[in-house]
C-alpha positions in Angstrom: -15.0 6.3 4.5 -14.0 2.7 4.1 -11.5 0.7 6.1 -9.3 -2.2 4.9 -6.1 -3.9 6.0 -3.2 -5.3 4.1 -2.8 -9.0 4.4 1.0 -8.5 4.5 0.2 -8.1 8.2 -1.4 -11.5 8.5 1.1 -14.2 7.1 -0.1 -16.7 9.7 -3.7 -16.8 8.5 -5.2 -18.4 5.4 -7.7 -16.6 3.3 -10.8 -17.7 5.2 -9.3 -16.9 8.5 -8.0 -13.5 7.3 -11.4 -12.4 6.0 -13.3 -13.7 9.0 -11.0 -11.7 11.3 -11.3 -8.5 9.3 -15.1 -8.8 9.1 -15.3 -9.5 12.9 -13.3 -6.3 13.6 -15.5 -4.1 11.4 -13.4 -3.8 8.2 -15.2 -3.7 4.9 -12.1 -4.2 2.7 -9.1 -6.4 2.4 -5.9 -5.4 0.5 -4.6 -8.7 -0.8 -0.9 -9.5 -1.0 -0.5 -11.1 -4.4 3.2 -11.7 -4.9 5.7 -14.3 -6.1 7.7 -16.3 -3.6 11.0 -17.9 -4.3 10.7 -21.7 -4.3 13.4 -22.1 -1.7 11.2 -20.2 0.8 8.1 -22.3 0.2 8.4 -24.2 3.5 9.7 -21.5 5.8 7.8 -20.2 8.7 5.2 -17.5 7.8 6.4 -14.0 7.8 5.2 -10.6 6.4 7.8 -10.5 3.7 8.1 -14.2 3.1 5.7 -17.1 3.0 2.0 -16.4 3.6 -0.7 -19.0 4.3 -3.0 -17.1 2.0 -0.5 -18.1 -0.8 -1.9 -15.7 -3.5 0.5 -15.1 -6.4 0.2 -13.7 -10.0 0.4 -17.3 -11.2 -2.4 -18.7 -9.1 -4.8 -15.8 -8.7 -6.9 -16.8 -11.7 -7.4 -20.4 -10.7 -8.3 -19.2 -7.2 -10.6 -16.3 -8.4 -13.9 -18.0 -7.5 -12.6 -18.9 -4.0 -11.4 -15.3 -3.4 -14.7 -13.8 -4.6 -16.7 -16.3 -2.5 -14.7 -15.8 0.7 -14.5 -12.0 0.5 -18.2 -11.8 -0.4 -19.5 -14.0 2.4 -17.5 -11.8 4.8 -18.8 -8.5 3.4 -15.4 -7.4 2.2 -14.3 -5.5 -1.0 -10.9 -5.8 -2.5 -9.6 -2.2 -3.0 -6.2 -3.3 -4.4 -3.5 -5.9 -4.8 -0.4 -5.3 -2.7 1.9 -6.6 -5.4 5.7 -6.3 -5.6 5.8 -5.9 -9.4 8.0 -3.5 -11.3 6.3 -1.4 -14.0 8.5 -3.1 -16.6 7.5 -6.7 -15.8 5.1 -7.1 -18.6 4.3 -10.7 -18.1 3.5 -10.2 -14.4 1.5 -7.1 -15.1 -0.7 -9.1 -17.4 -1.2 -11.9 -14.8 -2.0 -9.4 -12.1 -4.5 -7.4 -14.3 -6.3 -10.6 -15.3 -6.5 -11.7 -11.7 -7.6 -8.4 -10.5 -10.4 -8.2 -13.0 -11.5 -11.8 -12.2 -11.9 -11.1 -8.5 -13.4 -7.6 -8.9 -10.3 -5.7 -7.6 -10.0 -2.3 -9.2 -6.3 -1.6 -8.8 -2.8 -3.0 -8.5 0.3 -1.5 -7.1 3.3 -1.2 -9.5 6.7 0.2 -8.6 9.5 1.7 -10.6 13.3 1.6 -10.0 14.3 2.8 -6.5 16.5 5.7 -5.6 19.8 5.3 -3.6 21.8 8.2 -5.1 23.8 6.0 -7.6 21.6 7.1 -10.6 20.5 10.6 -11.2 16.9 11.4 -10.4 16.1 12.8 -13.9 17.3 9.6 -15.5 15.1 7.5 -13.1 12.1 9.8 -13.7 12.3 9.4 -17.5 12.6 5.6 -17.0 9.6 5.6 -14.7 7.4 7.5 -17.1 8.3 5.2 -19.9 7.7 2.1 -17.7 4.2 3.3 -16.6 3.3 4.3 -20.2 3.9 0.7 -21.3 2.3 -0.8 -18.2 -0.9 1.3 -18.6 -1.3 -0.1 -22.2 -1.9 -3.4 -20.5 -3.8 -2.5 -17.4 -6.1 -0.1 -19.3 -7.3 -3.1 -21.4 -8.6 -4.8 -18.2 -10.0 -1.6 -16.7 -7.5 -1.8 -13.8 -6.0 1.2 -12.2 -2.2 1.4 -11.4 -1.3 2.6 -7.9 2.0 4.4 -7.1 2.9 4.3 -3.4 4.6 7.2 -1.7 7.6 5.5 -0.1 11.1 6.1 1.0 13.9 4.8 -1.2 11.9 5.8 -4.3 11.7 8.8 -6.5 8.2 9.4 -5.2 8.4 9.7 -1.4 6.2 12.8 -1.3 2.8 13.8 -2.8 4.4 16.3 -5.2 7.0 13.9 -6.5 4.4 11.2 -7.0 2.2 13.7 -8.7 5.0 14.6 -11.1 4.9 11.0 -12.3 1.2 10.3 -12.4 0.2 13.6 -13.9 1.6 12.4 -17.2 -1.5 10.1 -17.4 -5.2 10.1 -16.9 -6.4 9.8 -13.3 -8.8 7.1 -14.4 -5.8 4.9 -15.2 -3.3 5.7 -12.4 -3.4 7.0 -8.9 -1.3 7.5 -5.7 -1.3 5.6 -2.4 -0.9 8.4 0.2 1.2 6.8 3.0 1.6 8.9 6.2 3.9 6.5 8.1 6.4 6.5 5.2 6.5 10.2 4.8 7.1 11.2 8.4 10.7 10.0 7.7 11.0 11.1 4.1 8.6 13.2 2.0 6.3 15.0 4.4 4.3 17.9 3.0 1.4 19.9 4.5 -1.5 17.5 4.6 -4.3 19.5 3.0 -1.9 21.0 0.4 -0.7 17.5 -0.6 -4.3 16.2 -1.0 -5.4 19.2 -3.0 -2.3 18.7 -5.2 -3.1 15.0 -5.8 -6.7 15.8 -6.5 -8.3 12.9 -8.5 -5.0 11.0 -8.3 -5.6 10.4 -4.6 -6.7 6.8 -4.9 -5.9 4.9 -1.6 -4.5 5.5 1.9 -2.1 3.5 4.0 -2.3 4.1 7.7 0.2 3.2 10.5 2.3 5.0 13.1 6.0 5.8 13.4 7.9 8.1 15.7 11.6 9.2 15.9 13.9 8.7 18.8 17.5 10.0 19.2 20.5 7.6 19.1 24.0 8.3 20.4 25.7 11.4 19.0 28.6 10.9 16.6 32.1 12.1 17.3 31.2 15.7 16.4 28.2 15.7 18.6 25.6 15.3 15.9 22.5 13.4 17.1 21.3 10.8 14.6 17.6 9.8 14.6 16.0 6.4 14.2 12.4 5.4 13.7 10.2 2.9 15.5 6.6 1.7 14.8 4.0 2.8 17.3 0.2 3.2 17.6 -1.2 5.8 15.2 -2.3 8.0 18.1 1.3 8.2 19.4 3.1 8.7 16.0 4.5 11.9 14.4 1.8 12.1 11.8 -1.5 14.0 12.6 -4.2 11.5 11.7 -7.1 13.7 13.0 -5.9 16.3 10.5 -5.8 13.7 7.8 -9.4 12.7 8.3 -10.4 16.3 8.3 -8.6 16.9 5.0 -10.0 13.7 3.5 -13.5 15.0 4.2 -12.7 18.4 2.6 -11.6 16.6 -0.6 -14.6 14.2 -0.4 -12.3 11.1 -0.4 -14.4 8.0 -1.2 -11.7 5.3 -1.2 -10.2 3.0 1.4 -7.9 3.7 4.4 -5.9 0.5 4.7 -4.0 -0.3 7.9 -0.4 -1.3 7.7 1.3 -2.0 11.0 4.3 -4.2 11.2 5.3 -3.9 14.8 6.6 -7.2 16.1 5.7 -6.7 19.8 1.9 -6.6 19.3 -0.3 -9.3 17.8 -1.7 -8.5 14.4 -5.2 -9.0 15.8 -4.6 -6.4 18.5 -3.0 -3.9 16.1 -5.9 -4.2 13.7 -8.5 -3.9 16.4 -6.9 -0.8 18.0 -6.2 0.7 14.6 -9.8 0.6 13.2 -11.2 1.8 16.5 -8.8 4.8 16.5 -9.5 5.7 12.9 -13.3 5.3 13.4 -13.2 7.5 16.4 -11.8 10.3 14.3 
């Protein structure tokens, strides 16, 4: 199996520093954040969801393609995917991301569809999502780039089966699913082996990180509400040893990419501990 990390975790490092760190820690892949940043945020302090010193965007990825290829290659890293924040209806951005991905040798880009908050019926959003991915794939297919749909809360695809319902409309060569354990412990969990068997050839990429629940104060009727906090994978609610076992059973050949956004531990320590734990399994 292959291990990568998302650069969303490393806003304080530039591209060279990022790749050197990952190589030093034993990773063989880097999942690059390639996103637009509002101009008014260009000078703010680096943060995961804001400014990044790597500064890769749909608009500059082509002009920096040689740099990206050179730096990743000299550090022995592949690029399994772009962590983009692009909607499947943003045709202009999809073209830029597809061109950039092909130029740097990245096989896949993440594209999202409208989220779910209960204000619009699921079936309407599902139809909209399928139409959006149909048009997006007309572009990405031309470049030989796969689209990735991430299992995530606040979407119409938090579980393997709901993600499968969308992607199964298309060829698995063109679209796949990011299986995300730490997202689905809160919303979307399904039996691990069953979920992977269902996804089949659509199982394209893995995100790995830990979360666990803790009780908050009961409400006036005594009902306990639960909140969620990030934690080391070994301490979280999800069964990572079982995941590795199931990935072997389905002969998964892709990347497991660490995503850990806890603020009380340095990114370097989280990545070091994360890859050591996953490798031990």
